[in-house]
N, C-alpha and C positions, 0 to 999 in steps of 0.2 A: 494451550489455546485458547481457554475459557478467558484468561486473564487479556489477551491481544484482543479477540473480541468484543471484551468490555471496554479496554483502553480506547478502542475505536470508537465503539456506540456511545462514549461519556464524550467526544468531539463529535458526535454528530454522523459518525461513517456506520453503513451497515454494510458486509461484507454479501457481496452479488454472486461472486465466485470463488472456487475453492480448489484446486489443482492440486494433486497428490500425486508429485514429480517423483518420488521412490516409487510408488505403486505402480505408476503408467509406464517408468523405465525397465521396472521388473517385469510384469505383463506384456507388454510390447516388444521389449528388445533381452529380455533374459539377464539383465544387468542388475546389480546392486549399488546403493548410494546412501546414505545417510538420512535421514527424516528432513524433506526440502517439500515445503510446503508455499503454496503462493496463492494470497488470498486479492481479491480482488474488490478494494473497498471503495464505495460511494459516499459521498455526503450529499443527497437530493439538493437541495438549496443551492450550493457552489457548482454542481453538476450543470443546473440550470442556467446560470448566471453565465459558466463558461460558455454554453451550447448558443446562448442569446448573443456571446461575442463574437461567436467562430465556431461555424456547425461544422467544421472540419475538425474540432478539438476531440471530437469523440471517437477518432482514430488513437487518439492517446487513453482515453478513459476506460476502466476506472483507475485508481491509484494502486498500484503494484505494491505487497506489503508481504514480505519473503519471511516466514520462520521455518530456521533451519537448524540441524545441528553439528556441533565441530567438537568432537570428543565429548567432554559431558557438559558444554555447555549449551544454551538455548541463545543461539544469534536471530534479532528482530532487523529487518532492514528495510526501508522504503525508498521508493523513488521520489525524488525531490520533486514536487509541482513545478518549481521555478522552470525544470528542466523542458516540460510539458510548456509553458509560456515561450520560451526562447526557440524552441522547434516552431512554433505554431508562428512566431515571427509577428504575433498581433498584443500590440501594445494595449490595448481594452483588456486583454487577459492577466496583466500583471497583478491586478489590485484580488482579483479571484486566487491566482496566483500565490500572494502573500498569504491570504486566510488560509489558504489549504495549506501551506507550508506549514503556517504557526500551529494549526490544530495537529497537524501529523507529528510534527514537534511533540507537542504536548501529549500526545498518546503512547511517543514512543520515550516521553520522558519519564511518563509515571510507572511506566514499566521497568525502568533502570531504577527508581525511586525506589522500585518494590523488590530489588535486590536481582532483576535479571539485567545482564547486560543488553543494548538497543543501540542502534544506529540512524 
């Protein structure tokens, strides 16, 4: 988790929320599952630009990053910011989504280069 947080921080993202899905399902439903965390990552300058272009984009913020286990592997996945721009249908969001995509990709790539699988 420390490496994921640092990779996001290196790209200007902070983690605003953390949802421990494993603990929630265990506590609320008595169900067991693998380690599964959802991080709500935010890059304030990008969020500001996106909100300036379309106030409704807040419905799709922050960028979700999932850190989960599959057997002995840790898998890190992130929602493609392009999807948010497409859902909003606002052409002025495309440059923001392009930059966010590049930064998220760089964060994931840095984790993969360090020996961990990322998508």
